[in-house]
C-alpha positions as CSV (number, residue, x, y, z in Angstrom):
1,M,-10.6,10.7,10.0
2,V,-6.6,11.4,10.4
3,D,-6.4,8.0,7.8
4,Y,-8.5,9.4,5.8
5,T,-7.3,12.9,5.2
6,F,-3.6,11.7,4.1
7,G,-5.0,8.2,2.1
8,R,-7.5,9.7,0.5
9,Q,-7.3,13.3,-0.2
10,G,-3.3,13.5,-0.4
11,R,-2.7,15.7,2.6
12,N,1.3,16.3,3.0
13,S,0.4,17.9,7.2
14,L,-2.2,18.2,9.9
15,D,-2.5,20.8,12.6
16,S,-4.2,20.4,15.7
17,G,-3.9,21.3,19.5
18,Y,-5.1,21.3,22.7
19,F,-5.1,23.9,25.8
20,V,-2.6,23.6,28.4
21,G,-3.7,21.1,31.0
22,N,-6.5,19.4,29.0
23,E,-3.9,16.1,29.1
24,R,-6.7,14.3,27.8
25,S,-6.7,15.8,24.7
26,A,-3.1,15.8,24.1
27,Q,-2.8,11.9,24.9
28,I,-5.4,11.5,22.1
29,L,-3.1,13.6,19.7
30,R,0.0,12.1,20.8
31,K,-1.1,8.1,20.3
32,V,-2.4,9.3,16.5
33,G,1.3,10.7,15.9
34,F,0.9,14.3,16.7
35,V,3.8,16.2,17.7
36,E,4.4,19.5,19.8
37,T,5.8,22.3,17.9
38,G,5.3,25.0,20.4
39,V,2.9,27.2,22.7
40,A,1.0,30.1,22.2
41,P,-2.0,31.9,23.3
42,Q,-5.2,31.0,22.2
43,Q,-8.6,32.5,22.7
44,C,-11.2,30.7,24.8
45,S,-14.4,31.5,23.9
46,A,-16.6,29.9,26.6
47,R,-14.1,31.5,29.2
48,G,-14.0,34.9,27.7
49,E,-10.1,35.3,27.6
50,E,-6.6,33.7,26.0
51,L,-5.3,30.6,27.4
52,P,-1.8,29.0,26.5
53,S,-2.2,26.6,23.7
54,A,0.2,23.6,22.6
55,D,0.4,23.8,18.8
56,M,0.7,20.4,17.1
57,L,2.0,18.8,13.8
58,L,1.0,15.9,11.9
59,T,3.4,15.3,8.8
60,R,2.3,12.9,6.2
61,A,5.9,11.2,6.6
62,D,5.3,10.7,10.1
63,W,1.8,9.1,9.8
64,L,3.2,6.8,7.0
65,A,5.9,6.3,10.0
66,F,3.8,5.9,12.7
67,H,1.5,2.9,10.3
68,G,4.9,0.9,9.8
69,L,5.5,2.5,6.4
70,P,7.1,2.8,4.4
71,I,9.2,-1.1,4.6
72,G,12.0,-2.3,3.2
73,S,15.5,-4.8,3.1
74,E,18.5,-3.9,2.3
75,W,18.0,-2.9,-1.5
76,L,13.8,-2.9,-1.8
77,L,12.0,-0.3,-0.5
78,I,8.0,-0.6,-0.2
79,R,5.8,2.5,0.1
80,P,3.1,4.9,-1.0
81,L,2.7,5.3,-4.6
82,S,2.4,9.0,-6.1
83,I,1.0,10.9,-9.3
84,E,4.9,11.3,-9.6
85,D,4.5,7.5,-9.7
86,V,2.5,7.8,-12.9
87,P,5.3,8.3,-15.9
88,D,7.4,4.9,-14.6
89,L,3.8,3.4,-14.1
90,K,2.5,3.2,-17.5
91,R,6.0,2.4,-18.7
92,I,6.0,-1.1,-16.9
93,A,2.1,-2.0,-16.5
94,G,1.6,-0.7,-20.1
95,N,4.3,-3.0,-21.4
96,D,3.0,-5.4,-24.1
97,V,4.0,-8.5,-22.1
98,V,3.2,-7.3,-18.8
99,V,-0.5,-5.7,-19.3
100,P,-2.1,-8.8,-20.5
101,M,-1.4,-10.5,-16.9
102,L,-2.9,-7.4,-14.8
103,A,-7.2,-6.9,-14.7
104,Y,-8.2,-3.4,-14.5
105,V,-4.6,-1.6,-16.4
106,Q,-5.1,-1.1,-20.2
107,S,-2.7,-0.3,-23.0
108,P,-1.9,2.2,-24.1
109,W,-2.6,3.7,-20.3
110,S,-3.9,6.8,-20.3
111,Q,-2.5,9.9,-18.1
112,K,-6.1,10.1,-16.4
113,D,-6.8,6.6,-16.1
114,A,-3.0,5.8,-14.1
115,E,-3.7,8.7,-12.2
116,T,-7.5,7.3,-11.3
117,W,-5.6,3.9,-10.3
118,V,-3.1,5.6,-8.1
119,N,-5.4,7.6,-6.0
120,S,-8.0,5.2,-5.7
121,S,-5.5,2.7,-3.9
122,Q,-3.8,5.2,-1.6
123,F,-2.8,3.6,2.0
124,S,-5.4,5.3,4.4
125,G,-4.3,2.8,7.7
126,R,-6.0,0.0,6.7
127,L,-6.6,-3.2,4.1
128,G,-7.0,-2.0,0.5
129,F,-3.8,-0.8,-0.7
130,R,-1.4,-0.8,-3.7
131,L,2.5,0.2,-2.8
132,G,5.4,1.0,-4.9
133,I,8.8,-1.3,-4.8
134,V,11.7,1.0,-5.5
135,D,15.1,0.0,-5.7
136,R,17.0,2.1,-2.9
137,A,20.1,2.4,-4.2
138,S,19.2,4.1,-8.3
139,K,15.2,5.1,-6.1
140,S,13.8,3.9,-9.4
141,L,10.2,2.6,-9.2
142,L,10.5,-1.4,-9.7
143,G,6.7,-2.2,-9.8
144,V,3.9,-2.4,-7.4
145,V,2.6,-4.6,-4.8
146,G,-0.9,-4.9,-3.1
147,V,-3.6,-6.2,-0.8
148,G,-7.1,-6.2,-1.7
149,P,-9.8,-4.8,1.4
150,K,-12.4,-8.3,1.3
151,P,-11.4,-10.7,0.6
152,A,-7.3,-9.7,2.0
153,S,-5.8,-10.3,-2.5
154,L,-2.2,-10.1,-3.3
155,M,-1.6,-8.7,-6.7
156,Y,1.9,-7.7,-8.0
157,F,3.6,-6.8,-11.0
158,V,7.6,-5.9,-12.0
159,D,9.1,-4.1,-14.8
160,Q,10.2,-6.6,-17.3
161,D,13.7,-5.8,-17.2
162,H,14.3,-6.8,-13.6
163,W,12.5,-10.4,-14.1
164,G,14.2,-13.6,-12.9
165,K,15.7,-11.0,-10.0
166,G,13.8,-12.1,-6.7
167,I,12.2,-9.0,-6.8
168,A,8.5,-10.1,-6.4
169,S,8.7,-12.6,-4.0
170,E,10.9,-10.0,-2.1
171,A,8.3,-7.4,-2.2
172,C,5.4,-9.7,-1.7
173,H,7.1,-11.3,1.6
174,M,7.4,-8.3,2.7
175,V,4.3,-6.6,1.9
176,L,2.5,-10.0,3.6
177,N,4.5,-9.9,6.7
178,Y,3.1,-6.2,7.3
179,A,-0.7,-7.1,6.3
180,F,-0.9,-10.3,8.4
181,D,0.8,-8.5,11.4
182,R,-0.7,-5.3,11.2
183,F,-4.3,-6.2,10.3
184,A,-4.5,-10.3,11.0
185,P,-6.7,-11.4,8.3
186,E,-7.6,-15.0,8.5
187,E,-6.1,-15.9,5.5
188,G,-4.8,-14.3,2.0
189,K,-6.1,-15.1,-1.4
190,A,-4.4,-14.8,-5.1
191,D,-4.9,-15.9,-8.6
192,C,-2.7,-15.8,-11.6
193,F,-3.8,-16.9,-15.4
194,T,-2.5,-19.8,-16.6
195,D,-0.3,-18.7,-19.5
196,N,1.6,-16.9,-16.3
197,P,4.0,-19.5,-14.6
198,A,6.4,-16.9,-13.3
199,S,3.5,-15.8,-11.2
200,A,2.4,-19.4,-10.2
201,R,5.8,-19.9,-9.2
202,V,6.4,-16.4,-7.0
203,L,3.0,-17.6,-4.6
204,K,3.6,-21.4,-4.6
205,K,7.4,-20.0,-2.9
206,L,5.2,-17.5,-0.7
207,G,3.2,-20.7,0.9
208,F,0.2,-19.9,-1.4
209,V,-1.5,-23.0,-2.1
210,A,-4.0,-23.9,-5.4
211,V,-7.4,-24.1,-4.4
212,G,-9.3,-24.4,-7.8
213,E,-9.6,-22.9,-11.1
214,G,-11.8,-20.2,-13.1
215,L,-12.3,-17.5,-15.7
216,G,-10.1,-14.4,-14.9
217,E,-10.8,-10.7,-17.0
218,S,-7.8,-8.7,-18.1
219,A,-8.9,-5.4,-19.8
220,A,-5.9,-5.8,-22.0
221,R,-7.4,-9.3,-23.1
222,V,-10.1,-9.8,-25.4
223,D,-11.9,-12.4,-23.6
224,A,-12.1,-14.2,-19.8
225,Y,-9.2,-16.6,-19.9
226,P,-8.8,-19.6,-17.2
227,I,-7.0,-18.3,-13.5
228,I,-5.4,-20.8,-10.9
229,L,-6.7,-19.6,-7.6
230,Y,-4.7,-19.4,-4.5
231,R,-5.1,-19.0,-0.6
232,L,-2.7,-18.5,2.1
233,R,-4.3,-19.0,5.4
234,R,-2.3,-16.9,8.3
235,D,-1.2,-19.8,10.5
236,D,0.1,-21.4,7.8
237,Y,2.4,-18.6,6.9
238,E,3.2,-17.6,10.4
239,S,4.2,-21.1,10.8
240,Q,6.7,-21.0,7.8
241,K,8.1,-18.4,9.4
242,Q,9.5,-20.3,12.5
């Protein structure tokens, strides 16, 4: 329920508490990530009197930290997306070169559709999320990386102005580490259009293996277009890290 509240409803904080002495309730709240903020009297209807009650708070930042987010490297930060990112997302993903490589993005990308896209894949403590790739120094959004629910499918795109800098490879590597370690799927999947060799190189660098071909659709393309299907077994990914 906490994951749903922060991930799907976008809340910034959540309050709770327990009557002092109810250590079992206290332990449950602490395990979720709540921290105590003080003690105040609270009416207990069953006893007909006021009892000391510990107030507890869980902020969105603490919830993300509790789940291991954000994650990052020396120069990149991977964090949840927000509505404030929509202008940058429209600029990056709506690029005429980038958008044909994406499944659900249109060009031009309307404000409403972009907001829906962000809200539909907020991180909620489970597989099925998209995260922003951010430059630590400038705080600017460089792209998006995400993992689908079932199967655990990798997706990503990067601002064309920052291609060729290793951003996609590093961001995907960090998110794969996080996804395999936290959620332990047996394998990850991905695909790319055959006219996107740069994406194919990223997948191969990460250890993905081509397993077949098919047809894929993009909202920015008129017809279905050939794609290459890739797979990465968790055991293979773990072995290449050693």
